C-alpha positions in Angstrom: 17.2 -0.3 19.6 16.0 -2.3 16.6 12.2 -2.6 16.4 12.0 -4.7 13.3 13.9 -8.0 13.3 13.1 -8.7 9.6 13.6 -6.5 6.6 10.7 -4.6 5.1 8.9 -6.8 2.4 9.8 -4.2 -0.2 13.4 -3.6 0.9 15.8 -3.2 -2.0 12.9 -2.7 -4.5 11.8 0.2 -6.6 8.1 0.8 -6.3 5.5 3.6 -6.9 4.2 5.3 -3.8 0.6 4.4 -3.3 -0.6 7.4 -1.2 0.3 10.6 0.5 2.4 13.6 -0.5 4.6 11.6 -2.8 1.8 9.6 -4.4 2.8 8.0 -7.8 6.5 8.9 -7.4 9.1 6.2 -7.8 11.0 5.2 -4.6 13.8 2.8 -3.8 12.8 1.3 -0.5 16.0 0.7 1.5 14.5 -0.9 4.6 12.7 0.0 7.9 14.2 3.2 9.2 15.2 1.7 12.5 17.1 -1.2 10.7 19.1 1.3 8.7 19.7 4.0 11.3 19.8 1.8 14.4 17.2 3.8 16.2 13.6 5.0 15.8 13.0 8.0 13.5 11.5 9.7 16.6 14.9 9.7 18.2 16.9 11.0 15.3 16.4 14.7 16.0 17.2 17.6 13.7 20.6 16.0 12.7 18.7 13.7 10.3 17.1 16.0 7.8 14.9 13.3 6.3 13.6 12.3 9.8 13.0 16.0 10.7 11.1 16.6 7.5 9.0 13.4 8.1 8.1 14.6 11.6 6.5 17.7 10.2 4.9 15.9 7.2 3.5 13.2 9.4 1.8 15.7 11.7 0.2 17.6 8.8 -0.7 14.5 6.9 -2.2 12.8 9.9 0.1 9.8 9.6 0.3 7.4 12.6 3.0 8.2 15.1 4.6 4.8 15.2 7.7 3.1 13.9 6.2 1.6 10.7 8.5 3.9 8.8 10.8 3.1 5.9 13.8 5.0 4.5 13.6 5.4 0.8 15.4 7.2 -2.0 13.3 9.5 -4.1 14.6 11.5 -7.1 15.5 14.4 -4.7 17.2 12.3 -2.1 16.4 10.3 1.1 12.9 10.4 2.5 11.0 8.7 5.2 7.6 7.1 4.3 5.0 5.5 6.5 4.3 1.9 5.5 0.7 2.9 4.8 1.9 5.1 2.0 3.5 2.1 0.2 1.7 -0.5 -2.0 1.1 -3.9 -0.4 3.9 -6.3 -1.4 2.9 -8.9 -4.0 2.3 -12.4 -2.8 4.3 -15.2 -4.3 1.4 -16.1 -6.6 0.9 -12.5 -7.7 4.7 -12.1 -8.4 4.7 -15.2 -10.6 1.6 -13.9 -12.5 3.3 -10.5 -12.9 6.4 -12.2 -14.3 4.2 -14.2 -16.8 2.8 -10.9 -18.2 6.3 -9.3 -18.6 
C-alpha cells in the first residue's frame, strides 16, 4: 500500500538533518519509506531494524505517528527520519541562487 505517489522532494540528495536525535548529521535521503518498502513503517515489525528503532525513537522524541517518514542512509547505516526532522527543500529560485554562490 503506497501512501506517497510522488518521491520525497529530497529523494536522492545528501542533506544535513535539521532537528532531532541526528541533528546536523549528513544523510542520503532515499525516498518516503512506503515507496521504498512497499508498506507503512508501522507495518514493518521487528524484521526491519531501522523501522523498529524508529518506532522507539519516535515515541521518546514525541514525533508524529504518521507516514511522513523517509528512509535515509546515515554513516552507521539505514535510518528512518520524520519529514519534520529534515530541512525544507529549496525552491527553484533558492536553488539557482545557491548555485550562483558555489
